[in-house]
N, C-alpha and C positions, 0 to 999 in steps of 0.2 A: 532667320526668323527672329523677330524681336517681339517682346510683350511689354505693354505698359499698363499699369493699374492707375485708374483715376478714382479718387475718393472724394466724397462730399455729401453733406446732409444725410449721413447715416447709410449711404449706399455706395457701392463701388462698381466699376466697370473695367473689364480687361480688354484692351485693344491688342490684337495680334496682327503684326505686319509681316506678311509673307512675301517671298521674292517674286518679282514680276516674271512673266513668261515671254517667250519669243527670243531668248538669247541664243539657244541652239537646241537641236533635237535631243541631245543627251541630257542637257539641263532640264528641258521640258518634261522628259520622262521621269527624271528625279523629282521635279516639282509636282508632277501629277500624283505620284505616290505620297508625297508630303501633304498635298492638298486633301487627298482622300482621307488620310489619317486625321488631320487636324479638323476637318469639317464636322466630325462627330462631336467636337467640343464647342462648336460655335452656335450662337442663336441667330446671328445676322451676318450677312456677307455684303460688304461694300466693295464693288469692283470698279476700279478707276481705269478709264481708258483715255488716251489722248484724242481729243475731239478733232484735231487737225491731221491725224494720221490715218491714212486709208488702208494700211497694212494690218487688218484686223482678224485675219483667219485664225491665228493662234488664240487670240482672245475669244473669238466666237466658239472655237472648239471647246475651250475650258468652260465657257459659260454654258453651253448646251449639254456637254457630256459629264461634267464634274460638279459644277456648282448647283445645277438644278436637281438637287437630291433631297427635296423636302425642307429646305431652309428658306428663311426670308432672305430675299436678295434685293439689293439696290444697285442699279447700274449708274455710275457717276461718270459723266463726260467732262473732261477738263484737261488742263495741261499741267502736269505735276512739276514740270521744270520751270514754270512761270512763277517767279518769286514775288514780283511787285504787284500782282493782282490786276494789272492793266489789261484791258481787252485789246486784241490785235487790231 
C-alpha cells in the first residue's frame, strides 16, 4: 500500500494505492482484510480494471462484496500497462 498527498490552492488530497487482486487465493484473503480496514478511511474508490481482460471474477467479487459498502465508487476501465496512451 502506498499513499501520496497532493497539495494545491489551500487544499490537499491523499491518494491511497492498494495492491491489485487476483494474484492468488491467499493474497486475495489478505487483501480483502486490508481493503475492509482501509475503506473506513476513504471518501471515494476508483477501481481500475483491464478493459481487454475477460477474467473478471475476482474483480467482480471485490466490487460486489467489499467495495459497495456505502462509499462513492467509480469503475474505471483501461489498461494500466499501456504507457503510451495509444488505443489498440
